[in-house]
N, C-alpha and C positions, 0 to 999 in steps of 0.2 A: 573546511574540510579541503583535504589535498584532492585536486583535479587532475586526472591522470590526461598526459598527453592525448592519447588516442582512448577515449573509454570503451572503446568496441572492443579491444583486445583484452582478452581475457581467456585464462585457464579452463579448458573443458574435459570431463571425465566419458570416457566409451567403453561397453562392454558389449561384446559379440556384435559390434558395427551400430550400434545405435548411443546416442547421446544418454545420458543419465541425467533425467530432471534431477532439481532440487526439493525436498521438502519444504514445507509451509514455513520454515524456519531458516530457510536458506543455507540448508545442509544437505550432505547428500548420506542416508542413513547406511550402515555396513552392519552385516549380522555374524558374518563367520570368514572363511580364509578366501578373499575375493581379492582378485587382481585385477584393476582397473588400465585403459589405454588413457593417457595424459598427452592431451596437445595444446597449443596454442592456437586459439581462433583469433583470426586477424583478417581485415578487409582485404579483397585484392590487392589494392594500392601499396600492401606490403607483403608483395609474395615471395623476397626473398630474406623474411624474418629469419634471425638467429636465436635463438634462445637457450638460458640454463632454467631448469624448474629444482626447485628445494623442496623436501618435507620437513615435517617435524619427525619426532619419536614416534614408533609405532606404525611404520611403514617401511620400506627401501623399494628404489627404484633397481631394476634388474633387466640383465639383456642388454640390445645395442643399445648405446648411449649412457650408459649408467657411469657414474665416476664418484669418488669420494667414499667408497664401501656403499655405496647405495645410496647416501644422503641427497645425492644432485645426479643430474643426467641432464643430456642436452639434442639439441634438435635443431632443423634448418627446414626453413619453409613454413607454410600453411597446412600443410597436408600430413607432417611427420609426427609420430608419435611415439611415446616412451612409455614403460609399463612399469605399473606402481602395484606392489606386494603389499596388501592391510593383512594378511597374516599373523605377523605379531602383535596386531591391534588391542587383543584381549587387555594387553597391559595400562592402555591408555584409553581414555572416553573420546576423544578428537585428536584428528590427523587432521593438519592444514599442509596446504600445497599452494606455493605461489612460482611465479617465473620472473627474470628478470631478461629483456628482449630489448635487440636494436636491430637498424637495418646500415648498411652503409657505417659511415664513421660516426653517426650520431651516437648521443649520450645514452646509456643504459636508462629503460624506465621499468618499473616494477608493477604488476599484476593486481588486483586483489586476490586474497585468499580465497581459494576454494577449501571447503570444511568437508569432512568425511566425521561421522559422529556414530560411536558405538550403540545400537540399540539389541532388544532381544528379537528372536524372530515373531512371537507373540505381538510386541509393540510395533515392528514394520508392519506388519499386515495391516496396523489401525491407522497409519500414518497418511492422510490425503495428501496428494500430490499437487504440485504447482502446476497451474496452465501455463506462466508466463514464458516459459525455456521453452527452447527448441525443440 
């Protein structure tokens, strides 16, 4: 399998300032018209990291940094975040988000995909949360 150059660099989702934990199937459950803050989690040694995130059908980036009619957004630094609107997700079962990132004049590296999965409200209440996440 592909071994990333910096395995600790990943895409993270936040709501109301809190990291969203993965469900046991390594996805994030969505039920309604949610908006998530998406950022690149990177070690302190990559303080000047620049990135572009992309999403599949069913979601779009909105606000500052969004481009390509909401399919992509860009950010710089470990603390910058972009907004992902999943209110169009009722048309799809899963949404994936990933990033290409680089520092200085290095080659671009892709992250693993962050997966959002549509579930009913009753189903979400029964999903046990994974304790391994931040």
